[in-house]
mmCIF file of the N, C-alpha and C atoms, coordinates in Angstrom:
data_MODEL
# 
_entry.id   MODEL 
# 
loop_
_atom_site.group_PDB 
_atom_site.id 
_atom_site.type_symbol 
_atom_site.label_atom_id 
_atom_site.label_alt_id 
_atom_site.label_comp_id 
_atom_site.label_asym_id 
_atom_site.label_entity_id 
_atom_site.label_seq_id 
_atom_site.pdbx_PDB_ins_code 
_atom_site.Cartn_x 
_atom_site.Cartn_y 
_atom_site.Cartn_z 
_atom_site.occupancy 
_atom_site.B_iso_or_equiv 
_atom_site.pdbx_formal_charge 
_atom_site.auth_seq_id 
_atom_site.auth_comp_id 
_atom_site.auth_asym_id 
_atom_site.auth_atom_id 
_atom_site.pdbx_PDB_model_num 
ATOM 1   N N  . MET A 1 1  ? -4.839  -8.893 4.497   1.00 0.00 ? 1  MET A N  1 
ATOM 2   C CA . MET A 1 1  ? -6.298  -7.651 5.196   1.00 0.00 ? 1  MET A CA 1 
ATOM 3   C C  . MET A 1 1  ? -6.673  -8.466 3.171   1.00 0.00 ? 1  MET A C  1 
ATOM 4   N N  . ILE A 1 2  ? -7.848  -8.333 3.312   1.00 0.00 ? 2  ILE A N  1 
ATOM 5   C CA . ILE A 1 2  ? -8.623  -8.305 1.833   1.00 0.00 ? 2  ILE A CA 1 
ATOM 6   C C  . ILE A 1 2  ? -9.175  -7.036 2.010   1.00 0.00 ? 2  ILE A C  1 
ATOM 7   N N  . GLY A 1 3  ? -9.258  -6.857 0.678   1.00 0.00 ? 3  GLY A N  1 
ATOM 8   C CA . GLY A 1 3  ? -9.896  -5.160 0.248   1.00 0.00 ? 3  GLY A CA 1 
ATOM 9   C C  . GLY A 1 3  ? -11.440 -5.434 0.147   1.00 0.00 ? 3  GLY A C  1 
ATOM 10  N N  . SER A 1 4  ? -12.072 -4.151 -0.267  1.00 0.00 ? 4  SER A N  1 
ATOM 11  C CA . SER A 1 4  ? -13.087 -4.277 -0.673  1.00 0.00 ? 4  SER A CA 1 
ATOM 12  C C  . SER A 1 4  ? -13.173 -3.407 -2.414  1.00 0.00 ? 4  SER A C  1 
ATOM 13  N N  . ALA A 1 5  ? -14.459 -3.019 -2.773  1.00 0.00 ? 5  ALA A N  1 
ATOM 14  C CA . ALA A 1 5  ? -14.424 -2.252 -3.876  1.00 0.00 ? 5  ALA A CA 1 
ATOM 15  C C  . ALA A 1 5  ? -13.790 -1.510 -3.911  1.00 0.00 ? 5  ALA A C  1 
ATOM 16  N N  . THR A 1 6  ? -13.537 -0.394 -2.792  1.00 0.00 ? 6  THR A N  1 
ATOM 17  C CA . THR A 1 6  ? -13.944 1.042  -2.511  1.00 0.00 ? 6  THR A CA 1 
ATOM 18  C C  . THR A 1 6  ? -12.464 1.208  -1.544  1.00 0.00 ? 6  THR A C  1 
ATOM 19  N N  . ALA A 1 7  ? -11.546 0.199  -1.545  1.00 0.00 ? 7  ALA A N  1 
ATOM 20  C CA . ALA A 1 7  ? -9.795  0.281  -0.985  1.00 0.00 ? 7  ALA A CA 1 
ATOM 21  C C  . ALA A 1 7  ? -8.645  0.280  -1.766  1.00 0.00 ? 7  ALA A C  1 
ATOM 22  N N  . ALA A 1 8  ? -8.089  1.575  -1.290  1.00 0.00 ? 8  ALA A N  1 
ATOM 23  C CA . ALA A 1 8  ? -6.665  1.834  -2.607  1.00 0.00 ? 8  ALA A CA 1 
ATOM 24  C C  . ALA A 1 8  ? -6.494  0.222  -3.145  1.00 0.00 ? 8  ALA A C  1 
ATOM 25  N N  . SER A 1 9  ? -5.335  -0.168 -3.839  1.00 0.00 ? 9  SER A N  1 
ATOM 26  C CA . SER A 1 9  ? -5.186  -0.888 -4.377  1.00 0.00 ? 9  SER A CA 1 
ATOM 27  C C  . SER A 1 9  ? -3.502  -0.521 -4.550  1.00 0.00 ? 9  SER A C  1 
ATOM 28  N N  . ILE A 1 10 ? -2.593  -1.349 -4.551  1.00 0.00 ? 10 ILE A N  1 
ATOM 29  C CA . ILE A 1 10 ? -1.595  -0.819 -4.709  1.00 0.00 ? 10 ILE A CA 1 
ATOM 30  C C  . ILE A 1 10 ? -0.467  -2.649 -5.336  1.00 0.00 ? 10 ILE A C  1 
ATOM 31  N N  . THR A 1 11 ? 0.103   -2.047 -6.585  1.00 0.00 ? 11 THR A N  1 
ATOM 32  C CA . THR A 1 11 ? 0.452   -3.551 -7.341  1.00 0.00 ? 11 THR A CA 1 
ATOM 33  C C  . THR A 1 11 ? 1.954   -3.428 -7.039  1.00 0.00 ? 11 THR A C  1 
ATOM 34  N N  . ASN A 1 12 ? 2.493   -4.104 -6.192  1.00 0.00 ? 12 ASN A N  1 
ATOM 35  C CA . ASN A 1 12 ? 3.958   -4.359 -7.187  1.00 0.00 ? 12 ASN A CA 1 
ATOM 36  C C  . ASN A 1 12 ? 4.575   -4.840 -7.860  1.00 0.00 ? 12 ASN A C  1 
ATOM 37  N N  . LYS A 1 13 ? 4.971   -3.424 -9.374  1.00 0.00 ? 13 LYS A N  1 
ATOM 38  C CA . LYS A 1 13 ? 5.841   -3.455 -10.158 1.00 0.00 ? 13 LYS A CA 1 
ATOM 39  C C  . LYS A 1 13 ? 7.473   -4.277 -10.178 1.00 0.00 ? 13 LYS A C  1 
ATOM 40  N N  . ASP A 1 14 ? 7.969   -3.931 -8.771  1.00 0.00 ? 14 ASP A N  1 
ATOM 41  C CA . ASP A 1 14 ? 9.409   -4.870 -9.361  1.00 0.00 ? 14 ASP A CA 1 
ATOM 42  C C  . ASP A 1 14 ? 9.632   -6.076 -8.870  1.00 0.00 ? 14 ASP A C  1 
ATOM 43  N N  . ALA A 1 15 ? 11.387  -6.612 -8.486  1.00 0.00 ? 15 ALA A N  1 
ATOM 44  C CA . ALA A 1 15 ? 10.881  -7.677 -8.910  1.00 0.00 ? 15 ALA A CA 1 
ATOM 45  C C  . ALA A 1 15 ? 11.295  -8.523 -7.709  1.00 0.00 ? 15 ALA A C  1 
ATOM 46  N N  . GLN A 1 16 ? 11.475  -8.437 -6.319  1.00 0.00 ? 16 GLN A N  1 
ATOM 47  C CA . GLN A 1 16 ? 11.831  -8.099 -5.215  1.00 0.00 ? 16 GLN A CA 1 
ATOM 48  C C  . GLN A 1 16 ? 10.202  -7.879 -4.209  1.00 0.00 ? 16 GLN A C  1 
ATOM 49  N N  . SER A 1 17 ? 10.012  -8.842 -2.993  1.00 0.00 ? 17 SER A N  1 
ATOM 50  C CA . SER A 1 17 ? 8.814   -8.337 -2.156  1.00 0.00 ? 17 SER A CA 1 
ATOM 51  C C  . SER A 1 17 ? 9.320   -6.753 -1.830  1.00 0.00 ? 17 SER A C  1 
ATOM 52  N N  . GLN A 1 18 ? 7.924   -6.137 -1.581  1.00 0.00 ? 18 GLN A N  1 
ATOM 53  C CA . GLN A 1 18 ? 8.571   -4.441 -0.496  1.00 0.00 ? 18 GLN A CA 1 
ATOM 54  C C  . GLN A 1 18 ? 7.245   -4.783 0.181   1.00 0.00 ? 18 GLN A C  1 
ATOM 55  N N  . VAL A 1 19 ? 8.110   -4.124 1.778   1.00 0.00 ? 19 VAL A N  1 
ATOM 56  C CA . VAL A 1 19 ? 7.106   -3.968 2.846   1.00 0.00 ? 19 VAL A CA 1 
ATOM 57  C C  . VAL A 1 19 ? 6.480   -2.314 2.994   1.00 0.00 ? 19 VAL A C  1 
ATOM 58  N N  . LEU A 1 20 ? 5.646   -2.460 3.284   1.00 0.00 ? 20 LEU A N  1 
ATOM 59  C CA . LEU A 1 20 ? 4.877   -0.838 3.857   1.00 0.00 ? 20 LEU A CA 1 
ATOM 60  C C  . LEU A 1 20 ? 4.293   -1.287 4.707   1.00 0.00 ? 20 LEU A C  1 
ATOM 61  N N  . ILE A 1 21 ? 4.271   0.283  5.992   1.00 0.00 ? 21 ILE A N  1 
ATOM 62  C CA . ILE A 1 21 ? 4.340   -0.110 7.259   1.00 0.00 ? 21 ILE A CA 1 
ATOM 63  C C  . ILE A 1 21 ? 2.873   1.188  7.221   1.00 0.00 ? 21 ILE A C  1 
ATOM 64  N N  . VAL A 1 22 ? 1.734   0.421  7.636   1.00 0.00 ? 22 VAL A N  1 
ATOM 65  C CA . VAL A 1 22 ? 0.014   0.613  7.627   1.00 0.00 ? 22 VAL A CA 1 
ATOM 66  C C  . VAL A 1 22 ? -0.486  0.832  8.377   1.00 0.00 ? 22 VAL A C  1 
ATOM 67  N N  . THR A 1 23 ? -0.944  1.934  9.772   1.00 0.00 ? 23 THR A N  1 
ATOM 68  C CA . THR A 1 23 ? -1.347  2.425  9.930   1.00 0.00 ? 23 THR A CA 1 
ATOM 69  C C  . THR A 1 23 ? -3.035  2.827  9.983   1.00 0.00 ? 23 THR A C  1 
ATOM 70  N N  . GLU A 1 24 ? -3.402  2.280  10.628  1.00 0.00 ? 24 GLU A N  1 
ATOM 71  C CA . GLU A 1 24 ? -5.351  1.879  9.887   1.00 0.00 ? 24 GLU A CA 1 
ATOM 72  C C  . GLU A 1 24 ? -6.380  2.129  11.707  1.00 0.00 ? 24 GLU A C  1 
ATOM 73  N N  . ALA A 1 25 ? -6.779  2.585  12.322  1.00 0.00 ? 25 ALA A N  1 
ATOM 74  C CA . ALA A 1 25 ? -6.995  2.729  13.008  1.00 0.00 ? 25 ALA A CA 1 
ATOM 75  C C  . ALA A 1 25 ? -6.702  2.462  14.182  1.00 0.00 ? 25 ALA A C  1 
ATOM 76  N N  . GLY A 1 26 ? -5.305  3.022  14.460  1.00 0.00 ? 26 GLY A N  1 
ATOM 77  C CA . GLY A 1 26 ? -4.681  2.858  15.528  1.00 0.00 ? 26 GLY A CA 1 
ATOM 78  C C  . GLY A 1 26 ? -3.969  1.740  15.492  1.00 0.00 ? 26 GLY A C  1 
ATOM 79  N N  . ASP A 1 27 ? -3.510  1.038  14.611  1.00 0.00 ? 27 ASP A N  1 
ATOM 80  C CA . ASP A 1 27 ? -3.117  -0.475 14.635  1.00 0.00 ? 27 ASP A CA 1 
ATOM 81  C C  . ASP A 1 27 ? -1.832  -0.240 13.000  1.00 0.00 ? 27 ASP A C  1 
ATOM 82  N N  . LYS A 1 28 ? -0.965  -0.611 13.837  1.00 0.00 ? 28 LYS A N  1 
ATOM 83  C CA . LYS A 1 28 ? 0.413   -0.539 12.964  1.00 0.00 ? 28 LYS A CA 1 
ATOM 84  C C  . LYS A 1 28 ? 0.363   -1.618 12.960  1.00 0.00 ? 28 LYS A C  1 
ATOM 85  N N  . ILE A 1 29 ? 0.446   -1.781 11.270  1.00 0.00 ? 29 ILE A N  1 
ATOM 86  C CA . ILE A 1 29 ? 0.707   -3.560 10.270  1.00 0.00 ? 29 ILE A CA 1 
ATOM 87  C C  . ILE A 1 29 ? 1.720   -2.619 10.103  1.00 0.00 ? 29 ILE A C  1 
ATOM 88  N N  . GLU A 1 30 ? 2.688   -3.972 9.594   1.00 0.00 ? 30 GLU A N  1 
ATOM 89  C CA . GLU A 1 30 ? 3.493   -4.712 8.307   1.00 0.00 ? 30 GLU A CA 1 
ATOM 90  C C  . GLU A 1 30 ? 3.028   -5.179 6.928   1.00 0.00 ? 30 GLU A C  1 
ATOM 91  N N  . MET A 1 31 ? 3.211   -5.038 6.090   1.00 0.00 ? 31 MET A N  1 
ATOM 92  C CA . MET A 1 31 ? 2.101   -5.594 4.959   1.00 0.00 ? 31 MET A CA 1 
ATOM 93  C C  . MET A 1 31 ? 2.952   -5.634 3.752   1.00 0.00 ? 31 MET A C  1 
ATOM 94  N N  . VAL A 1 32 ? 2.998   -6.927 3.970   1.00 0.00 ? 32 VAL A N  1 
ATOM 95  C CA . VAL A 1 32 ? 4.310   -7.828 2.495   1.00 0.00 ? 32 VAL A CA 1 
ATOM 96  C C  . VAL A 1 32 ? 3.420   -7.233 0.749   1.00 0.00 ? 32 VAL A C  1 
ATOM 97  N N  . ILE A 1 33 ? 4.196   -7.134 0.036   1.00 0.00 ? 33 ILE A N  1 
ATOM 98  C CA . ILE A 1 33 ? 4.049   -7.598 -1.124  1.00 0.00 ? 33 ILE A CA 1 
ATOM 99  C C  . ILE A 1 33 ? 3.710   -8.099 -1.961  1.00 0.00 ? 33 ILE A C  1 
ATOM 100 N N  . GLU A 1 34 ? 4.602   -9.277 -2.341  1.00 0.00 ? 34 GLU A N  1 
ATOM 101 C CA . GLU A 1 34 ? 4.696   -9.746 -3.361  1.00 0.00 ? 34 GLU A CA 1 
ATOM 102 C C  . GLU A 1 34 ? 5.663   -9.086 -4.576  1.00 0.00 ? 34 GLU A C  1 
ATOM 103 N N  . ALA A 1 35 ? 6.408   -9.510 -5.365  1.00 0.00 ? 35 ALA A N  1 
ATOM 104 C CA . ALA A 1 35 ? 6.700   -9.065 -6.426  1.00 0.00 ? 35 ALA A CA 1 
ATOM 105 C C  . ALA A 1 35 ? 5.543   -9.389 -7.553  1.00 0.00 ? 35 ALA A C  1 
ATOM 106 N N  . GLY A 1 36 ? 5.114   -8.815 -7.955  1.00 0.00 ? 36 GLY A N  1 
ATOM 107 C CA . GLY A 1 36 ? 3.921   -8.507 -9.616  1.00 0.00 ? 36 GLY A CA 1 
ATOM 108 C C  . GLY A 1 36 ? 2.610   -8.503 -8.878  1.00 0.00 ? 36 GLY A C  1 
ATOM 109 N N  . ALA A 1 37 ? 2.405   -8.414 -7.386  1.00 0.00 ? 37 ALA A N  1 
ATOM 110 C CA . ALA A 1 37 ? 1.161   -8.541 -7.019  1.00 0.00 ? 37 ALA A CA 1 
ATOM 111 C C  . ALA A 1 37 ? 0.076   -7.555 -6.434  1.00 0.00 ? 37 ALA A C  1 
ATOM 112 N N  . THR A 1 38 ? -0.974  -7.450 -6.606  1.00 0.00 ? 38 THR A N  1 
ATOM 113 C CA . THR A 1 38 ? -1.504  -6.667 -5.844  1.00 0.00 ? 38 THR A CA 1 
ATOM 114 C C  . THR A 1 38 ? -2.627  -6.640 -4.690  1.00 0.00 ? 38 THR A C  1 
ATOM 115 N N  . VAL A 1 39 ? -2.366  -6.191 -3.899  1.00 0.00 ? 39 VAL A N  1 
ATOM 116 C CA . VAL A 1 39 ? -3.581  -6.440 -2.732  1.00 0.00 ? 39 VAL A CA 1 
ATOM 117 C C  . VAL A 1 39 ? -4.069  -4.760 -2.877  1.00 0.00 ? 39 VAL A C  1 
ATOM 118 N N  . ASN A 1 40 ? -5.242  -4.882 -2.309  1.00 0.00 ? 40 ASN A N  1 
ATOM 119 C CA . ASN A 1 40 ? -6.593  -3.527 -1.400  1.00 0.00 ? 40 ASN A CA 1 
ATOM 120 C C  . ASN A 1 40 ? -6.296  -3.655 -0.213  1.00 0.00 ? 40 ASN A C  1 
ATOM 121 N N  . PHE A 1 41 ? -6.468  -2.480 0.464   1.00 0.00 ? 41 PHE A N  1 
ATOM 122 C CA . PHE A 1 41 ? -6.101  -2.516 1.562   1.00 0.00 ? 41 PHE A CA 1 
ATOM 123 C C  . PHE A 1 41 ? -6.758  -0.574 2.158   1.00 0.00 ? 41 PHE A C  1 
ATOM 124 N N  . CYS A 1 42 ? -6.781  -0.303 3.356   1.00 0.00 ? 42 CYS A N  1 
ATOM 125 C CA . CYS A 1 42 ? -7.338  0.452  3.478   1.00 0.00 ? 42 CYS A CA 1 
ATOM 126 C C  . CYS A 1 42 ? -8.713  0.990  3.366   1.00 0.00 ? 42 CYS A C  1 
ATOM 127 N N  . PRO A 1 43 ? -9.808  0.579  3.812   1.00 0.00 ? 43 PRO A N  1 
ATOM 128 C CA . PRO A 1 43 ? -11.077 0.922  2.887   1.00 0.00 ? 43 PRO A CA 1 
ATOM 129 C C  . PRO A 1 43 ? -11.595 2.461  3.752   1.00 0.00 ? 43 PRO A C  1 
ATOM 130 N N  . ALA A 1 44 ? -11.024 2.261  4.636   1.00 0.00 ? 44 ALA A N  1 
ATOM 131 C CA . ALA A 1 44 ? -11.630 3.581  5.311   1.00 0.00 ? 44 ALA A CA 1 
ATOM 132 C C  . ALA A 1 44 ? -10.176 4.362  6.036   1.00 0.00 ? 44 ALA A C  1 
ATOM 133 N N  . GLY A 1 45 ? -9.456  4.572  4.742   1.00 0.00 ? 45 GLY A N  1 
ATOM 134 C CA . GLY A 1 45 ? -8.294  5.550  5.217   1.00 0.00 ? 45 GLY A CA 1 
ATOM 135 C C  . GLY A 1 45 ? -7.291  5.587  5.773   1.00 0.00 ? 45 GLY A C  1 
ATOM 136 N N  . CYS A 1 46 ? -6.294  5.612  5.737   1.00 0.00 ? 46 CYS A N  1 
ATOM 137 C CA . CYS A 1 46 ? -4.718  4.985  6.739   1.00 0.00 ? 46 CYS A CA 1 
ATOM 138 C C  . CYS A 1 46 ? -3.827  6.162  6.268   1.00 0.00 ? 46 CYS A C  1 
ATOM 139 N N  . PHE A 1 47 ? -2.922  5.640  6.796   1.00 0.00 ? 47 PHE A N  1 
ATOM 140 C CA . PHE A 1 47 ? -1.526  6.633  6.737   1.00 0.00 ? 47 PHE A CA 1 
ATOM 141 C C  . PHE A 1 47 ? -0.441  5.320  6.729   1.00 0.00 ? 47 PHE A C  1 
ATOM 142 N N  . VAL A 1 48 ? 0.417   5.390  5.550   1.00 0.00 ? 48 VAL A N  1 
ATOM 143 C CA . VAL A 1 48 ? 1.272   4.353  5.118   1.00 0.00 ? 48 VAL A CA 1 
ATOM 144 C C  . VAL A 1 48 ? 2.774   4.694  5.321   1.00 0.00 ? 48 VAL A C  1 
ATOM 145 N N  . THR A 1 49 ? 3.747   4.223  5.676   1.00 0.00 ? 49 THR A N  1 
ATOM 146 C CA . THR A 1 49 ? 5.118   4.282  5.223   1.00 0.00 ? 49 THR A CA 1 
ATOM 147 C C  . THR A 1 49 ? 4.983   3.257  4.206   1.00 0.00 ? 49 THR A C  1 
ATOM 148 N N  . MET A 1 50 ? 5.725   3.861  3.106   1.00 0.00 ? 50 MET A N  1 
ATOM 149 C CA . MET A 1 50 ? 7.077   2.963  1.728   1.00 0.00 ? 50 MET A CA 1 
ATOM 150 C C  . MET A 1 50 ? 7.747   2.945  2.184   1.00 0.00 ? 50 MET A C  1 
ATOM 151 N N  . PRO A 1 51 ? 7.795   1.710  0.974   1.00 0.00 ? 51 PRO A N  1 
ATOM 152 C CA . PRO A 1 51 ? 9.232   0.886  0.689   1.00 0.00 ? 51 PRO A CA 1 
ATOM 153 C C  . PRO A 1 51 ? 10.727  2.097  1.160   1.00 0.00 ? 51 PRO A C  1 
ATOM 154 N N  . SER A 1 52 ? 10.781  3.349  0.689   1.00 0.00 ? 52 SER A N  1 
ATOM 155 C CA . SER A 1 52 ? 11.135  4.179  0.342   1.00 0.00 ? 52 SER A CA 1 
ATOM 156 C C  . SER A 1 52 ? 11.311  4.884  1.073   1.00 0.00 ? 52 SER A C  1 
ATOM 157 N N  . GLY A 1 53 ? 10.379  5.213  2.804   1.00 0.00 ? 53 GLY A N  1 
ATOM 158 C CA . GLY A 1 53 ? 10.041  5.801  3.951   1.00 0.00 ? 53 GLY A CA 1 
ATOM 159 C C  . GLY A 1 53 ? 9.308   6.860  3.619   1.00 0.00 ? 53 GLY A C  1 
ATOM 160 N N  . ASP A 1 54 ? 8.604   7.472  2.089   1.00 0.00 ? 54 ASP A N  1 
ATOM 161 C CA . ASP A 1 54 ? 7.884   7.888  2.294   1.00 0.00 ? 54 ASP A CA 1 
ATOM 162 C C  . ASP A 1 54 ? 6.867   8.118  3.282   1.00 0.00 ? 54 ASP A C  1 
ATOM 163 N N  . ARG A 1 55 ? 6.130   9.130  3.963   1.00 0.00 ? 55 ARG A N  1 
ATOM 164 C CA . ARG A 1 55 ? 4.355   8.905  4.693   1.00 0.00 ? 55 ARG A CA 1 
ATOM 165 C C  . ARG A 1 55 ? 3.429   9.570  3.545   1.00 0.00 ? 55 ARG A C  1 
ATOM 166 N N  . GLU A 1 56 ? 2.396   8.400  3.358   1.00 0.00 ? 56 GLU A N  1 
ATOM 167 C CA . GLU A 1 56 ? 1.142   9.139  2.596   1.00 0.00 ? 56 GLU A CA 1 
ATOM 168 C C  . GLU A 1 56 ? -0.289  8.863  3.490   1.00 0.00 ? 56 GLU A C  1 
ATOM 169 N N  . THR A 1 57 ? -0.985  9.946  3.616   1.00 0.00 ? 57 THR A N  1 
ATOM 170 C CA . THR A 1 57 ? -2.206  9.575  3.621   1.00 0.00 ? 57 THR A CA 1 
ATOM 171 C C  . THR A 1 57 ? -2.852  9.328  2.784   1.00 0.00 ? 57 THR A C  1 
ATOM 172 N N  . LEU A 1 58 ? -3.821  8.302  2.923   1.00 0.00 ? 58 LEU A N  1 
ATOM 173 C CA . LEU A 1 58 ? -4.906  7.089  1.506   1.00 0.00 ? 58 LEU A CA 1 
ATOM 174 C C  . LEU A 1 58 ? -6.170  7.493  2.675   1.00 0.00 ? 58 LEU A C  1 
ATOM 175 N N  . ASP A 1 59 ? -7.281  8.158  1.737   1.00 0.00 ? 59 ASP A N  1 
ATOM 176 C CA . ASP A 1 59 ? -8.456  8.073  2.511   1.00 0.00 ? 59 ASP A CA 1 
ATOM 177 C C  . ASP A 1 59 ? -9.111  7.241  1.714   1.00 0.00 ? 59 ASP A C  1 
ATOM 178 N N  . GLY A 1 60 ? -8.755  5.524  0.908   1.00 0.00 ? 60 GLY A N  1 
ATOM 179 C CA . GLY A 1 60 ? -8.875  4.406  0.953   1.00 0.00 ? 60 GLY A CA 1 
ATOM 180 C C  . GLY A 1 60 ? -9.549  3.924  -1.244  1.00 0.00 ? 60 GLY A C  1 
ATOM 181 N N  . SER A 1 61 ? -9.437  5.613  -1.728  1.00 0.00 ? 61 SER A N  1 
ATOM 182 C CA . SER A 1 61 ? -9.900  5.743  -2.818  1.00 0.00 ? 61 SER A CA 1 
ATOM 183 C C  . SER A 1 61 ? -8.580  5.326  -4.738  1.00 0.00 ? 61 SER A C  1 
ATOM 184 N N  . GLU A 1 62 ? -7.230  4.918  -3.734  1.00 0.00 ? 62 GLU A N  1 
ATOM 185 C CA . GLU A 1 62 ? -6.307  5.334  -4.384  1.00 0.00 ? 62 GLU A CA 1 
ATOM 186 C C  . GLU A 1 62 ? -6.102  4.194  -5.097  1.00 0.00 ? 62 GLU A C  1 
ATOM 187 N N  . THR A 1 63 ? -4.808  4.217  -6.348  1.00 0.00 ? 63 THR A N  1 
ATOM 188 C CA . THR A 1 63 ? -4.491  3.163  -6.889  1.00 0.00 ? 63 THR A CA 1 
ATOM 189 C C  . THR A 1 63 ? -2.825  3.545  -7.040  1.00 0.00 ? 63 THR A C  1 
ATOM 190 N N  . LEU A 1 64 ? -1.987  2.537  -6.187  1.00 0.00 ? 64 LEU A N  1 
ATOM 191 C CA . LEU A 1 64 ? -0.699  2.690  -6.533  1.00 0.00 ? 64 LEU A CA 1 
ATOM 192 C C  . LEU A 1 64 ? 0.328   1.603  -7.351  1.00 0.00 ? 64 LEU A C  1 
ATOM 193 N N  . ASP A 1 65 ? 1.310   1.785  -7.385  1.00 0.00 ? 65 ASP A N  1 
ATOM 194 C CA . ASP A 1 65 ? 2.158   0.636  -7.633  1.00 0.00 ? 65 ASP A CA 1 
ATOM 195 C C  . ASP A 1 65 ? 3.175   1.279  -7.494  1.00 0.00 ? 65 ASP A C  1 
ATOM 196 N N  . ILE A 1 66 ? 4.166   -0.026 -7.333  1.00 0.00 ? 66 ILE A N  1 
ATOM 197 C CA . ILE A 1 66 ? 5.638   0.430  -7.027  1.00 0.00 ? 66 ILE A CA 1 
ATOM 198 C C  . ILE A 1 66 ? 6.354   -0.212 -7.440  1.00 0.00 ? 66 ILE A C  1 
ATOM 199 N N  . VAL A 1 67 ? 7.607   0.921  -7.999  1.00 0.00 ? 67 VAL A N  1 
ATOM 200 C CA . VAL A 1 67 ? 8.010   1.095  -9.063  1.00 0.00 ? 67 VAL A CA 1 
ATOM 201 C C  . VAL A 1 67 ? 9.764   1.470  -8.587  1.00 0.00 ? 67 VAL A C  1 
ATOM 202 N N  . ASN A 1 68 ? 10.482  0.596  -8.456  1.00 0.00 ? 68 ASN A N  1 
ATOM 203 C CA . ASN A 1 68 ? 12.079  0.687  -8.001  1.00 0.00 ? 68 ASN A CA 1 
ATOM 204 C C  . ASN A 1 68 ? 12.060  1.268  -6.492  1.00 0.00 ? 68 ASN A C  1 
ATOM 205 N N  . GLY A 1 69 ? 11.008  0.056  -4.817  1.00 0.00 ? 69 GLY A N  1 
ATOM 206 C CA . GLY A 1 69 ? 11.432  0.719  -4.121  1.00 0.00 ? 69 GLY A CA 1 
ATOM 207 C C  . GLY A 1 69 ? 10.728  2.196  -4.010  1.00 0.00 ? 69 GLY A C  1 
ATOM 208 N N  . ALA A 1 70 ? 9.377   2.617  -4.630  1.00 0.00 ? 70 ALA A N  1 
ATOM 209 C CA . ALA A 1 70 ? 8.317   4.056  -4.790  1.00 0.00 ? 70 ALA A CA 1 
ATOM 210 C C  . ALA A 1 70 ? 7.339   3.336  -5.359  1.00 0.00 ? 70 ALA A C  1 
ATOM 211 N N  . ALA A 1 71 ? 6.482   4.803  -3.789  1.00 0.00 ? 71 ALA A N  1 
ATOM 212 C CA . ALA A 1 71 ? 5.175   4.665  -4.111  1.00 0.00 ? 71 ALA A CA 1 
ATOM 213 C C  . ALA A 1 71 ? 4.965   5.535  -5.251  1.00 0.00 ? 71 ALA A C  1 
ATOM 214 N N  . VAL A 1 72 ? 4.358   5.120  -7.015  1.00 0.00 ? 72 VAL A N  1 
ATOM 215 C CA . VAL A 1 72 ? 3.404   6.583  -7.627  1.00 0.00 ? 72 VAL A CA 1 
ATOM 216 C C  . VAL A 1 72 ? 2.356   6.304  -7.276  1.00 0.00 ? 72 VAL A C  1 
ATOM 217 N N  . ILE A 1 73 ? 1.434   7.397  -7.691  1.00 0.00 ? 73 ILE A N  1 
ATOM 218 C CA . ILE A 1 73 ? 0.266   7.885  -6.582  1.00 0.00 ? 73 ILE A CA 1 
ATOM 219 C C  . ILE A 1 73 ? -0.522  8.092  -8.476  1.00 0.00 ? 73 ILE A C  1 
ATOM 220 N N  . ASN A 1 74 ? -1.781  6.975  -8.720  1.00 0.00 ? 74 ASN A N  1 
ATOM 221 C CA . ASN A 1 74 ? -2.176  7.365  -10.345 1.00 0.00 ? 74 ASN A CA 1 
ATOM 222 C C  . ASN A 1 74 ? -3.186  8.302  -10.096 1.00 0.00 ? 74 ASN A C  1 
# 
């Protein structure tokens, strides 16, 4: 997924890849975030299931970090 300046941003600070499940406009996809990578996604809002199993509703302006398998919204 390629995002824009208004998209949410997530950085994986873990040493291994992490998988998010993103539901956007009724479509559910698995998004792999490689170790150390930053990905922009969710420009128009979405629901996200984090690696820890936690669920969040994003509006597309958030900045998140994955730390120890859990997402932290900054």
